[in-house]
C-alpha positions as CSV (number, residue, x, y, z in Angstrom):
1,M,5.6,-9.7,-11.2
2,R,7.3,-10.3,-7.9
3,P,6.0,-12.6,-5.1
4,L,6.0,-11.2,-1.6
5,G,6.0,-13.2,1.6
6,D,3.2,-13.1,4.2
7,D,5.0,-10.7,6.5
8,I,6.2,-8.3,3.8
9,I,5.3,-4.6,4.1
10,H,5.7,-2.5,1.0
11,S,5.1,1.0,0.0
12,V,4.3,2.6,-3.4
13,T,4.6,6.2,-4.3
14,N,3.6,8.0,-7.5
15,P,5.8,11.0,-8.3
16,T,3.5,12.1,-11.2
17,L,0.0,13.5,-11.4
18,K,-1.1,10.6,-13.6
19,L,-3.4,7.9,-12.3
20,T,-1.6,4.6,-11.6
21,A,-2.7,1.2,-10.5
22,A,-1.4,-2.1,-9.1
23,I,-2.7,-5.6,-9.1
24,H,-2.3,-7.6,-5.9
25,V,-3.1,-11.3,-6.1
26,Y,-4.0,-12.9,-2.8
27,G,-4.6,-16.5,-1.9
28,G,-7.5,-17.4,0.4
29,D,-10.2,-15.0,1.8
30,V,-8.9,-11.5,1.4
31,F,-11.5,-10.0,3.8
32,A,-11.0,-12.6,6.6
33,T,-7.2,-12.3,6.7
34,E,-5.9,-9.9,9.2
35,R,-4.2,-7.0,7.5
36,S,-2.8,-3.6,8.2
37,E,-2.3,-0.4,6.3
38,W,-0.2,2.6,6.6
39,E,-1.7,5.9,7.6
40,T,0.0,8.4,5.3
41,E,-0.4,11.6,7.3
42,A,0.6,10.3,10.8
43,L,3.0,7.6,9.4
44,E,1.5,4.9,11.6
45,E,0.5,1.3,11.0
46,R,-3.1,0.5,11.7
47,P,-5.6,-2.3,11.2
48,Y,-6.9,-2.4,7.6
49,D,-10.4,-0.9,7.4
50,V,-12.3,-2.8,4.6
51,D,-15.3,-0.5,4.8
52,K,-13.2,2.6,4.4
53,A,-11.3,1.0,1.5
54,V,-14.5,0.1,-0.3
55,K,-15.8,3.7,0.1
56,R,-12.5,5.1,-1.3
57,F,-12.8,2.8,-4.4
58,E,-16.5,3.8,-4.8
59,E,-15.5,7.5,-4.7
60,A,-12.7,7.0,-7.1
61,N,-14.9,5.2,-9.6
62,R,-17.5,8.1,-9.6
């Protein structure tokens, strides 16, 4: 485990076809904290879309 600061941006890639996962531990209210995410096709930072993320997880779980 490696702690990251509040202003750290990180990227993770998976060079294999196997499913991988990561655990992120946040302090405070995860959904009330302003966050951003990286748009992988356009390579642009954008505001984190909680609803879109929830839909992606639901689809992956099906």
